[in-house]
Biopython code that builds the backbone (N, CA, C, O; Angstrom):
import numpy as np
from Bio.PDB.StructureBuilder import StructureBuilder

atoms = [
    (1, "UNK", "N", (12.083, 15.634, 31.266)),
    (1, "UNK", "CA", (10.588, 15.493, 31.114)),
    (1, "UNK", "C", (10.077, 16.032, 29.708)),
    (1, "UNK", "O", (9.092, 15.494, 29.202)),
    (2, "UNK", "N", (10.631, 16.934, 29.157)),
    (2, "UNK", "CA", (10.474, 17.554, 27.815)),
    (2, "UNK", "C", (10.591, 16.202, 26.819)),
    (2, "UNK", "O", (9.742, 16.021, 25.947)),
    (3, "UNK", "N", (11.617, 15.346, 27.002)),
    (3, "UNK", "CA", (11.709, 14.252, 26.152)),
    (3, "UNK", "C", (10.760, 13.371, 26.327)),
    (3, "UNK", "O", (10.467, 12.713, 25.328)),
    (4, "UNK", "N", (10.066, 13.112, 27.505)),
    (4, "UNK", "CA", (9.286, 12.180, 27.787)),
    (4, "UNK", "C", (7.853, 12.704, 27.187)),
    (4, "UNK", "O", (7.093, 11.871, 26.693)),
    (5, "UNK", "N", (7.508, 14.010, 27.230)),
    (5, "UNK", "CA", (6.438, 14.456, 26.586)),
    (5, "UNK", "C", (6.353, 14.198, 25.136)),
    (5, "UNK", "O", (5.317, 13.798, 24.604)),
    (6, "UNK", "N", (7.466, 14.431, 24.491)),
    (6, "UNK", "CA", (7.912, 14.326, 22.864)),
    (6, "UNK", "C", (7.559, 12.769, 22.763)),
    (6, "UNK", "O", (6.736, 12.427, 21.914)),
    (7, "UNK", "N", (8.090, 11.909, 23.511)),
    (7, "UNK", "CA", (7.942, 10.417, 23.257)),
    (7, "UNK", "C", (6.374, 10.246, 23.146)),
    (7, "UNK", "O", (5.893, 9.741, 22.131)),
    (8, "UNK", "N", (5.620, 10.645, 24.139)),
    (8, "UNK", "CA", (4.148, 10.514, 23.890)),
    (8, "UNK", "C", (3.614, 10.811, 22.664)),
    (8, "UNK", "O", (2.977, 9.986, 22.010)),
    (9, "UNK", "N", (3.874, 12.160, 22.235)),
    (9, "UNK", "CA", (3.443, 12.618, 21.064)),
    (9, "UNK", "C", (3.881, 11.849, 19.829)),
    (9, "UNK", "O", (3.083, 11.767, 18.895)),
    (10, "UNK", "N", (5.094, 11.269, 19.738)),
    (10, "UNK", "CA", (5.689, 10.387, 18.859)),
    (10, "UNK", "C", (4.788, 9.050, 18.855)),
    (10, "UNK", "O", (4.528, 8.465, 17.804)),
    (11, "UNK", "N", (4.390, 8.670, 19.954)),
    (11, "UNK", "CA", (3.620, 7.334, 20.161)),
    (11, "UNK", "C", (2.280, 7.626, 19.383)),
    (11, "UNK", "O", (1.848, 6.871, 18.512)),
    (12, "UNK", "N", (1.691, 8.740, 19.763)),
    (12, "UNK", "CA", (0.405, 9.283, 19.325)),
    (12, "UNK", "C", (0.340, 9.191, 17.773)),
    (12, "UNK", "O", (-0.477, 8.503, 17.161)),
    (13, "UNK", "N", (1.436, 10.076, 17.139)),
    (13, "UNK", "CA", (1.485, 10.052, 15.610)),
    (13, "UNK", "C", (1.907, 8.683, 15.071)),
    (13, "UNK", "O", (1.656, 8.499, 13.879)),
    (14, "UNK", "N", (2.462, 7.758, 15.693)),
    (14, "UNK", "CA", (2.920, 6.422, 15.333)),
    (14, "UNK", "C", (1.757, 5.772, 14.979)),
    (14, "UNK", "O", (1.493, 5.214, 13.914)),
    (15, "UNK", "N", (0.952, 5.920, 16.172)),
    (15, "UNK", "CA", (-0.300, 4.983, 16.270)),
    (15, "UNK", "C", (-1.250, 5.383, 15.176)),
    (15, "UNK", "O", (-1.937, 4.488, 14.684)),
    (16, "UNK", "N", (-1.374, 6.579, 14.746)),
    (16, "UNK", "CA", (-2.161, 7.177, 13.700)),
    (16, "UNK", "C", (-1.638, 6.727, 12.339)),
    (16, "UNK", "O", (-2.444, 6.483, 11.441)),
    (17, "UNK", "N", (-0.354, 6.609, 12.152)),
    (17, "UNK", "CA", (0.255, 6.350, 10.895)),
    (17, "UNK", "C", (0.058, 4.883, 10.718)),
    (17, "UNK", "O", (-0.153, 4.440, 9.590)),
    (18, "UNK", "N", (0.113, 4.122, 11.731)),
    (18, "UNK", "CA", (-0.085, 2.588, 11.774)),
    (18, "UNK", "C", (-1.594, 2.264, 11.339)),
    (18, "UNK", "O", (-1.892, 1.379, 10.536)),
    (19, "UNK", "N", (-2.512, 3.122, 11.995)),
    (19, "UNK", "CA", (-3.966, 2.955, 11.406)),
    (19, "UNK", "C", (-3.958, 3.174, 9.937)),
    (19, "UNK", "O", (-4.391, 2.382, 9.100)),
    (20, "UNK", "N", (-3.341, 4.501, 9.684)),
    (20, "UNK", "CA", (-3.732, 4.735, 8.255)),
    (20, "UNK", "C", (-3.103, 3.595, 7.371)),
    (20, "UNK", "O", (-3.833, 3.086, 6.520)),
    (21, "UNK", "N", (-1.804, 3.152, 7.504)),
    (21, "UNK", "CA", (-1.319, 2.026, 6.689)),
    (21, "UNK", "C", (-2.245, 0.906, 6.787)),
    (21, "UNK", "O", (-2.834, 0.423, 5.819)),
    (22, "UNK", "N", (-2.344, 0.541, 7.909)),
    (22, "UNK", "CA", (-3.546, -0.563, 8.222)),
    (22, "UNK", "C", (-4.434, -0.494, 7.083)),
    (22, "UNK", "O", (-4.348, -1.307, 6.163)),
    (23, "UNK", "N", (-5.363, 0.529, 7.106)),
    (23, "UNK", "CA", (-6.439, 0.913, 6.194)),
    (23, "UNK", "C", (-6.158, 0.868, 4.998)),
    (23, "UNK", "O", (-7.018, 0.377, 4.266)),
    (24, "UNK", "N", (-4.956, 1.323, 4.414)),
    (24, "UNK", "CA", (-4.449, 1.260, 3.063)),
    (24, "UNK", "C", (-4.188, -0.307, 2.792)),
    (24, "UNK", "O", (-4.678, -0.845, 1.799)),
    (25, "UNK", "N", (-3.528, -0.898, 3.561)),
    (25, "UNK", "CA", (-3.282, -2.328, 3.345)),
    (25, "UNK", "C", (-4.539, -3.180, 2.868)),
    (25, "UNK", "O", (-4.677, -3.933, 1.903)),
    (26, "UNK", "N", (-5.391, -2.804, 3.868)),
    (26, "UNK", "CA", (-6.672, -3.686, 3.788)),
    (26, "UNK", "C", (-7.502, -3.286, 2.635)),
    (26, "UNK", "O", (-7.946, -4.149, 1.878)),
    (27, "UNK", "N", (-7.717, -2.152, 2.472)),
    (27, "UNK", "CA", (-8.113, -1.529, 1.014)),
    (27, "UNK", "C", (-7.429, -2.155, -0.289)),
    (27, "UNK", "O", (-8.021, -2.535, -1.299)),
    (28, "UNK", "N", (-6.184, -2.177, -0.070)),
    (28, "UNK", "CA", (-5.157, -2.733, -1.399)),
    (28, "UNK", "C", (-5.458, -4.173, -1.411)),
    (28, "UNK", "O", (-5.700, -4.714, -2.490)),
    (29, "UNK", "N", (-5.466, -4.915, -0.203)),
    (29, "UNK", "CA", (-5.772, -6.098, -0.269)),
    (29, "UNK", "C", (-6.959, -6.559, -1.061)),
    (29, "UNK", "O", (-6.915, -7.309, -2.036)),
    (30, "UNK", "N", (-8.243, -5.909, -0.413)),
    (30, "UNK", "CA", (-9.458, -6.377, -0.958)),
    (30, "UNK", "C", (-9.251, -5.984, -2.646)),
    (30, "UNK", "O", (-9.474, -6.811, -3.530)),
    (31, "UNK", "N", (-8.852, -4.777, -2.877)),
    (31, "UNK", "CA", (-8.717, -4.340, -4.493)),
    (31, "UNK", "C", (-8.151, -5.493, -5.460)),
    (31, "UNK", "O", (-8.597, -6.053, -6.462)),
    (32, "UNK", "N", (-7.004, -5.590, -4.732)),
    (32, "UNK", "CA", (-6.115, -6.866, -5.240)),
    (32, "UNK", "C", (-6.845, -8.031, -5.734)),
    (32, "UNK", "O", (-6.884, -8.439, -6.894)),
    (33, "UNK", "N", (-7.584, -8.648, -4.400)),
    (33, "UNK", "CA", (-8.288, -9.918, -4.591)),
    (33, "UNK", "C", (-9.457, -9.772, -5.642)),
    (33, "UNK", "O", (-9.903, -10.692, -6.328)),
    (34, "UNK", "N", (-9.894, -8.400, -5.650)),
    (34, "UNK", "CA", (-11.133, -8.313, -6.748)),
    (34, "UNK", "C", (-10.459, -8.367, -8.148)),
    (34, "UNK", "O", (-10.909, -9.038, -9.077)),
    (35, "UNK", "N", (-9.452, -7.677, -8.209)),
    (35, "UNK", "CA", (-8.766, -7.450, -9.601)),
    (35, "UNK", "C", (-8.118, -8.792, -9.954)),
    (35, "UNK", "O", (-8.196, -9.248, -11.095)),
    (36, "UNK", "N", (-7.417, -9.479, -8.864)),
    (36, "UNK", "CA", (-6.999, -10.745, -9.521)),
    (36, "UNK", "C", (-7.593, -12.073, -8.533)),
    (36, "UNK", "O", (-7.091, -12.480, -7.485)),
    (37, "UNK", "N", (-8.518, -12.459, -9.062)),
    (37, "UNK", "CA", (-9.151, -13.659, -8.536)),
    (37, "UNK", "C", (-8.275, -14.774, -8.221)),
    (37, "UNK", "O", (-8.745, -15.820, -7.772)),
]
sb = StructureBuilder()
sb.init_structure("model")
sb.init_model(0)
sb.init_chain("A")
sb.init_seg("    ")
for serial, (resi, resn, name, xyz) in enumerate(atoms, 1):
    if name == "N":
        sb.init_residue(resn, " ", resi, " ")
    sb.init_atom(name, np.array(xyz, "f"), 0.0, 1.0, " ", f" {name:<3s}", serial, name[0])
structure = sb.get_structure()
């Protein structure tokens, strides 16, 4: 049961990390487009 609980926490952390990465990627892409037309 402990492992399962840990997995849930890991999933939440992974989701947050993915959201952060997506945000950075989107901002980077837009910035790149403005810098490099």
